[in-house]
N, C-alpha and C positions, 0 to 999 in steps of 0.2 A: 396730904399723903406722910406728914410723918407723926401726926395723930394715929394717921393705921399703921405706922409701922412700933408705935407702943404698942398697940392692940395685939398684933401679932405676936411683938417678941412675948407680951405676957402671957399667951395660949403657950406656947412653945418653952414657958421656963428661962426666957433669957432677961438675965437682970440689968435693969438700965437705973444708974450711967455703969454699974459695973462691970459687965460684959460686953456692952456697947451704949455709947453715946448719940443723941439724938437730937437732933436742934432744928425747929420749923423753919422757915424763910416767909411767914405771912404776919408773923403780928394778932391772930387771933385772940380775941377776949378767951374764949373756948379754952385755952392752952393751960391756963392756972387752974381748970375744975378736973382734969385727970390725974390721975394718980401713976406714977410722978408728973407730975407737973412740967410741961412743954419746956423747956427753951426755946423762944423763937425771937425771931431779929423782925423789928416793924421797919417798914417800908412806905414813905410819904407818898402812897399812891396818888390823892389827889391830885397832888404835886407833878407826878409824872405823868400823870393822864394831860393837863394843862402843859405840863414843855412835851410831850409827844404831838398835839395839835399844834402847838406851834410850832415845834420843826415841820412839820408836813406841811403845815400853809407857806413857810419860808420855801420847802423846797418846790413845791408846785408854782409859788410866783416868782422862784429862779428859772424855772423850764430851761436851766443849760441841758439837762440830760446827761450831766458827768454824776459822776458818784461822789458826793460831799459828805462819807461820814464824820463822824466827832463823838468825844467822850464825854458825857454831860455825868457828873458824881454828886450824889444827892446822899445827907448825911440818916444814917439808920440808928436805931433807938435798938440795944441787946435787953430783951427782957426775960431775967434768971429763973430758969427755973430748975428743977431736980435733974432732968432729964441727961444733963451734961454737966460736966464737974469746969469750973472756972481754972486754966492752967495759972502759977498764983503769980507769975509777971502782968499777968490781964488782971488780975483783981480789982486793983485800981483804976483801971482803964473802962472796967464793966460797972462797978458804981459809979462814975461817972457817968456812963452813958444811961443808966437807968436810973439816974436821980434827974438831972439835966436834960431836957430834952433839946437838939441840936435847931438851931435856927433852919428855916427851909426858906429857901428862894420862891416867890412870888410869879 
């Protein structure tokens, strides 16, 4: 979706990131090949899949019929491109996130 937004913005003369900032949330490698390059968030998809299956198996095994929802937070990585400026206060955080991959649960 974000890559499509870059294309449509370009076709309509919208300047990125001057007029609008665009950020993806899938970490596609192709994001760096667009002009401007897409700022994106890389998610730990394999870990998300394993945790989803684990939670589903636990819910089926419990068979309590109760809605037991919980929050699971996983680390993400900011891949800085040219489609969105980094706010000054977040520059150090963004640099750290792109240089040091966060540990992921297994």
